[in-house]
C-alpha beads as a LAMMPS data file, in Angstrom:
LAMMPS data file: protein, C-alpha beads

232 atoms
231 bonds

1 atom types
1 bond types

-500.0 500.0 xlo xhi
-500.0 500.0 ylo yhi
-500.0 500.0 zlo zhi

Masses

1 110.0

Atoms # bond

1 1 1 81.004 -420.994 -43.659
2 1 1 84.073 -420.794 -45.861
3 1 1 85.794 -417.445 -45.498
4 1 1 87.392 -415.675 -48.450
5 1 1 87.639 -411.902 -48.317
6 1 1 89.580 -409.721 -50.755
7 1 1 90.010 -406.039 -49.950
8 1 1 92.515 -403.188 -50.320
9 1 1 94.571 -401.748 -47.465
10 1 1 96.748 -398.645 -47.478
11 1 1 100.437 -399.038 -46.673
12 1 1 101.101 -395.309 -46.236
13 1 1 101.926 -394.788 -49.898
14 1 1 99.494 -396.860 -51.912
15 1 1 96.775 -399.474 -51.647
16 1 1 97.697 -403.152 -51.630
17 1 1 95.481 -406.181 -52.069
18 1 1 94.737 -408.103 -48.871
19 1 1 93.244 -411.588 -48.804
20 1 1 91.686 -413.058 -45.668
21 1 1 90.824 -416.735 -45.853
22 1 1 90.777 -419.940 -43.847
23 1 1 94.236 -421.396 -43.471
24 1 1 95.011 -424.953 -44.559
25 1 1 97.784 -427.524 -44.191
26 1 1 99.787 -425.817 -46.942
27 1 1 100.016 -422.674 -44.770
28 1 1 101.504 -424.314 -41.682
29 1 1 105.154 -423.395 -42.313
30 1 1 104.226 -419.800 -43.116
31 1 1 102.146 -419.536 -39.938
32 1 1 104.985 -420.847 -37.787
33 1 1 107.374 -418.353 -39.385
34 1 1 104.877 -415.543 -38.713
35 1 1 104.636 -416.493 -35.028
36 1 1 108.404 -416.360 -34.606
37 1 1 108.438 -412.932 -36.211
38 1 1 105.590 -411.621 -34.040
39 1 1 106.605 -413.055 -30.677
40 1 1 110.379 -412.985 -30.179
41 1 1 111.906 -413.618 -26.739
42 1 1 111.231 -412.887 -23.915
43 1 1 107.845 -414.281 -25.016
44 1 1 107.989 -418.015 -24.166
45 1 1 108.938 -419.790 -27.378
46 1 1 107.218 -422.985 -26.274
47 1 1 103.919 -421.104 -26.587
48 1 1 104.412 -420.542 -30.323
49 1 1 102.363 -422.764 -32.601
50 1 1 103.587 -426.233 -33.438
51 1 1 102.624 -428.105 -36.598
52 1 1 100.473 -430.440 -34.480
53 1 1 98.499 -427.560 -32.973
54 1 1 97.896 -425.868 -36.328
55 1 1 96.775 -429.144 -37.885
56 1 1 94.400 -429.615 -34.947
57 1 1 92.897 -426.154 -35.582
58 1 1 92.284 -427.045 -39.227
59 1 1 90.751 -430.417 -38.420
60 1 1 88.684 -429.303 -35.410
61 1 1 87.248 -425.921 -36.467
62 1 1 88.496 -424.809 -39.888
63 1 1 86.055 -421.876 -39.969
64 1 1 87.839 -420.322 -36.992
65 1 1 91.300 -420.595 -38.581
66 1 1 92.103 -417.393 -40.488
67 1 1 95.152 -416.037 -42.241
68 1 1 95.838 -412.741 -44.007
69 1 1 98.011 -412.487 -47.097
70 1 1 99.612 -409.572 -48.953
71 1 1 101.274 -410.408 -52.279
72 1 1 100.918 -414.104 -51.462
73 1 1 102.797 -413.828 -48.154
74 1 1 101.130 -414.691 -44.854
75 1 1 101.327 -411.509 -42.776
76 1 1 98.601 -412.188 -40.217
77 1 1 96.604 -414.943 -38.586
78 1 1 93.819 -415.419 -36.072
79 1 1 92.375 -418.557 -34.525
80 1 1 89.216 -419.183 -32.507
81 1 1 87.024 -421.959 -31.156
82 1 1 83.544 -422.144 -29.667
83 1 1 83.239 -422.594 -25.904
84 1 1 80.540 -422.244 -23.279
85 1 1 81.275 -419.200 -21.118
86 1 1 79.525 -418.431 -17.839
87 1 1 79.873 -414.725 -16.935
88 1 1 79.174 -415.649 -13.294
89 1 1 82.352 -417.802 -13.247
90 1 1 84.709 -415.944 -15.566
91 1 1 88.158 -416.906 -14.258
92 1 1 90.185 -419.314 -16.369
93 1 1 93.587 -419.632 -17.985
94 1 1 94.480 -419.534 -21.657
95 1 1 95.454 -423.209 -21.468
96 1 1 92.082 -424.181 -19.991
97 1 1 90.090 -422.209 -22.554
98 1 1 92.045 -423.464 -25.568
99 1 1 92.987 -427.022 -24.566
100 1 1 96.632 -425.923 -24.411
101 1 1 96.295 -424.494 -27.900
102 1 1 94.939 -427.674 -29.527
103 1 1 91.239 -426.568 -29.305
104 1 1 89.938 -430.137 -29.044
105 1 1 87.495 -428.776 -26.431
106 1 1 85.657 -426.969 -29.273
107 1 1 81.944 -427.109 -28.369
108 1 1 79.344 -426.781 -31.129
109 1 1 76.728 -426.072 -28.447
110 1 1 78.772 -423.287 -26.839
111 1 1 77.676 -419.666 -26.593
112 1 1 80.972 -417.871 -27.192
113 1 1 83.562 -417.571 -29.942
114 1 1 86.855 -417.617 -28.042
115 1 1 89.958 -416.025 -29.571
116 1 1 92.977 -418.275 -29.237
117 1 1 95.435 -415.802 -30.732
118 1 1 95.938 -413.012 -33.238
119 1 1 99.225 -412.206 -34.974
120 1 1 100.241 -409.549 -37.486
121 1 1 103.754 -409.150 -38.874
122 1 1 105.518 -406.108 -37.348
123 1 1 106.136 -404.864 -40.910
124 1 1 102.395 -404.753 -41.634
125 1 1 100.914 -403.384 -38.417
126 1 1 100.009 -399.979 -39.860
127 1 1 97.826 -401.525 -42.563
128 1 1 94.739 -402.215 -40.412
129 1 1 95.077 -405.957 -40.984
130 1 1 94.432 -406.810 -37.334
131 1 1 91.113 -404.949 -37.438
132 1 1 90.081 -406.755 -40.616
133 1 1 90.842 -410.109 -38.985
134 1 1 88.870 -409.113 -35.885
135 1 1 85.914 -407.897 -37.950
136 1 1 85.897 -411.196 -39.797
137 1 1 85.664 -413.022 -36.469
138 1 1 82.766 -410.744 -35.482
139 1 1 81.028 -411.826 -38.683
140 1 1 81.658 -415.471 -37.746
141 1 1 80.181 -414.804 -34.285
142 1 1 77.018 -413.482 -35.913
143 1 1 76.885 -416.295 -38.477
144 1 1 77.125 -418.916 -35.708
145 1 1 74.454 -417.072 -33.681
146 1 1 76.738 -416.846 -30.667
147 1 1 76.306 -414.478 -27.753
148 1 1 79.751 -412.968 -27.814
149 1 1 83.351 -413.036 -28.961
150 1 1 85.740 -413.320 -26.018
151 1 1 89.447 -413.650 -25.418
152 1 1 92.207 -412.803 -23.002
153 1 1 94.345 -409.882 -24.128
154 1 1 97.984 -409.500 -23.142
155 1 1 99.177 -406.276 -21.486
156 1 1 102.840 -406.387 -22.536
157 1 1 103.761 -402.914 -21.226
158 1 1 102.436 -403.631 -17.730
159 1 1 105.807 -404.921 -16.493
160 1 1 107.076 -401.335 -16.679
161 1 1 104.560 -400.269 -14.022
162 1 1 103.841 -403.460 -12.063
163 1 1 105.923 -402.269 -9.088
164 1 1 103.785 -399.116 -8.881
165 1 1 100.176 -400.032 -9.693
166 1 1 97.879 -403.046 -9.942
167 1 1 96.960 -404.614 -13.261
168 1 1 93.401 -403.346 -12.794
169 1 1 94.666 -399.776 -12.366
170 1 1 96.911 -400.195 -15.403
171 1 1 93.920 -401.180 -17.552
172 1 1 91.974 -398.178 -16.244
173 1 1 94.931 -395.890 -17.024
174 1 1 95.061 -397.174 -20.618
175 1 1 91.321 -396.616 -21.028
176 1 1 91.652 -393.081 -19.656
177 1 1 94.555 -392.302 -21.994
178 1 1 97.151 -392.016 -19.233
179 1 1 99.139 -394.968 -20.595
180 1 1 99.394 -396.863 -23.855
181 1 1 99.607 -400.593 -24.345
182 1 1 100.032 -402.047 -27.849
183 1 1 97.682 -404.994 -27.338
184 1 1 95.075 -403.524 -24.999
185 1 1 94.841 -400.294 -27.012
186 1 1 94.470 -402.287 -30.232
187 1 1 91.645 -404.408 -28.802
188 1 1 89.836 -401.319 -27.540
189 1 1 90.127 -399.764 -31.004
190 1 1 88.578 -402.954 -32.409
191 1 1 85.487 -402.556 -30.239
192 1 1 86.357 -405.061 -27.522
193 1 1 85.379 -404.228 -23.923
194 1 1 87.330 -405.357 -20.832
195 1 1 85.253 -407.369 -18.369
196 1 1 87.858 -408.765 -15.983
197 1 1 91.575 -408.908 -15.223
198 1 1 92.727 -412.496 -14.671
199 1 1 95.921 -413.441 -12.837
200 1 1 98.076 -416.346 -14.024
201 1 1 96.280 -416.282 -17.363
202 1 1 99.398 -416.988 -19.417
203 1 1 103.103 -417.523 -18.864
204 1 1 104.039 -414.030 -20.000
205 1 1 106.711 -412.021 -18.193
206 1 1 105.898 -408.809 -20.060
207 1 1 102.283 -408.968 -18.835
208 1 1 103.384 -410.290 -15.404
209 1 1 101.186 -413.312 -16.275
210 1 1 98.003 -411.216 -16.337
211 1 1 95.384 -411.307 -19.047
212 1 1 92.408 -409.020 -19.642
213 1 1 89.208 -410.791 -20.649
214 1 1 87.688 -408.662 -23.389
215 1 1 84.426 -409.288 -25.173
216 1 1 82.383 -408.124 -28.124
217 1 1 78.652 -408.712 -27.639
218 1 1 76.740 -409.879 -30.688
219 1 1 74.076 -407.190 -31.234
220 1 1 71.942 -409.682 -33.198
221 1 1 72.037 -412.429 -30.575
222 1 1 68.835 -414.217 -29.679
223 1 1 68.984 -417.123 -27.275
224 1 1 68.222 -420.391 -29.017
225 1 1 68.646 -424.116 -28.550
226 1 1 71.856 -425.713 -29.775
227 1 1 70.062 -427.466 -32.650
228 1 1 68.755 -424.152 -33.992
229 1 1 71.934 -422.238 -33.200
230 1 1 74.137 -424.011 -35.721
231 1 1 73.304 -424.207 -39.425
232 1 1 72.560 -427.687 -40.740

Bonds

1 1 1 2
2 1 2 3
3 1 3 4
4 1 4 5
5 1 5 6
6 1 6 7
7 1 7 8
8 1 8 9
9 1 9 10
10 1 10 11
11 1 11 12
12 1 12 13
13 1 13 14
14 1 14 15
15 1 15 16
16 1 16 17
17 1 17 18
18 1 18 19
19 1 19 20
20 1 20 21
21 1 21 22
22 1 22 23
23 1 23 24
24 1 24 25
25 1 25 26
26 1 26 27
27 1 27 28
28 1 28 29
29 1 29 30
30 1 30 31
31 1 31 32
32 1 32 33
33 1 33 34
34 1 34 35
35 1 35 36
36 1 36 37
37 1 37 38
38 1 38 39
39 1 39 40
40 1 40 41
41 1 41 42
42 1 42 43
43 1 43 44
44 1 44 45
45 1 45 46
46 1 46 47
47 1 47 48
48 1 48 49
49 1 49 50
50 1 50 51
51 1 51 52
52 1 52 53
53 1 53 54
54 1 54 55
55 1 55 56
56 1 56 57
57 1 57 58
58 1 58 59
59 1 59 60
60 1 60 61
61 1 61 62
62 1 62 63
63 1 63 64
64 1 64 65
65 1 65 66
66 1 66 67
67 1 67 68
68 1 68 69
69 1 69 70
70 1 70 71
71 1 71 72
72 1 72 73
73 1 73 74
74 1 74 75
75 1 75 76
76 1 76 77
77 1 77 78
78 1 78 79
79 1 79 80
80 1 80 81
81 1 81 82
82 1 82 83
83 1 83 84
84 1 84 85
85 1 85 86
86 1 86 87
87 1 87 88
88 1 88 89
89 1 89 90
90 1 90 91
91 1 91 92
92 1 92 93
93 1 93 94
94 1 94 95
95 1 95 96
96 1 96 97
97 1 97 98
98 1 98 99
99 1 99 100
100 1 100 101
101 1 101 102
102 1 102 103
103 1 103 104
104 1 104 105
105 1 105 106
106 1 106 107
107 1 107 108
108 1 108 109
109 1 109 110
110 1 110 111
111 1 111 112
112 1 112 113
113 1 113 114
114 1 114 115
115 1 115 116
116 1 116 117
117 1 117 118
118 1 118 119
119 1 119 120
120 1 120 121
121 1 121 122
122 1 122 123
123 1 123 124
124 1 124 125
125 1 125 126
126 1 126 127
127 1 127 128
128 1 128 129
129 1 129 130
130 1 130 131
131 1 131 132
132 1 132 133
133 1 133 134
134 1 134 135
135 1 135 136
136 1 136 137
137 1 137 138
138 1 138 139
139 1 139 140
140 1 140 141
141 1 141 142
142 1 142 143
143 1 143 144
144 1 144 145
145 1 145 146
146 1 146 147
147 1 147 148
148 1 148 149
149 1 149 150
150 1 150 151
151 1 151 152
152 1 152 153
153 1 153 154
154 1 154 155
155 1 155 156
156 1 156 157
157 1 157 158
158 1 158 159
159 1 159 160
160 1 160 161
161 1 161 162
162 1 162 163
163 1 163 164
164 1 164 165
165 1 165 166
166 1 166 167
167 1 167 168
168 1 168 169
169 1 169 170
170 1 170 171
171 1 171 172
172 1 172 173
173 1 173 174
174 1 174 175
175 1 175 176
176 1 176 177
177 1 177 178
178 1 178 179
179 1 179 180
180 1 180 181
181 1 181 182
182 1 182 183
183 1 183 184
184 1 184 185
185 1 185 186
186 1 186 187
187 1 187 188
188 1 188 189
189 1 189 190
190 1 190 191
191 1 191 192
192 1 192 193
193 1 193 194
194 1 194 195
195 1 195 196
196 1 196 197
197 1 197 198
198 1 198 199
199 1 199 200
200 1 200 201
201 1 201 202
202 1 202 203
203 1 203 204
204 1 204 205
205 1 205 206
206 1 206 207
207 1 207 208
208 1 208 209
209 1 209 210
210 1 210 211
211 1 211 212
212 1 212 213
213 1 213 214
214 1 214 215
215 1 215 216
216 1 216 217
217 1 217 218
218 1 218 219
219 1 219 220
220 1 220 221
221 1 221 222
222 1 222 223
223 1 223 224
224 1 224 225
225 1 225 226
226 1 226 227
227 1 227 228
228 1 228 229
229 1 229 230
230 1 230 231
231 1 231 232
């Protein structure tokens, strides 16, 4: 499944053309620049994509490597792989789920599309680009006949309240509208549902190392064997 989507998004004044497509080797420098723009310190800079990781994404699962462009500039990206997820044993770290960001553990016989990351330039975050990227991954989940899309969301505002309440209570407060969190609120708006708070998910001081596992269940899912699950 090669992805190429061309739509219009509103920038507050006018509509601009947005392209969502699979990223390739020629996009690597632009993707690295985007990451630096999206995740400045105190986010650990060693967690930003390297050329080797991006090339591994392209070689291992090119369908799950997406970028978004406005006027030819990369302003967003999203990466995923297929894993086998057991709801009865949900705890894991980002590094375990993503092979430290190299995704060489991609499993064609898995049941879950796992989100490795999503990034949108701060200058383009009012355009709805993140939602378009997420919707495209939902479409990929359906196309691959997978049970769910899953990923661990950051909670970057939690450090402001960590001395007062637990991470679980913080998530509940965001859901109830008592607090706002830029990542958790965004994922909720995209239709993702929290299923578990995981400690030591990621080296992330802003989130106090917590992550929130959030899923989207494929409404068209029917359990099938691996051979029938993937198109020939």
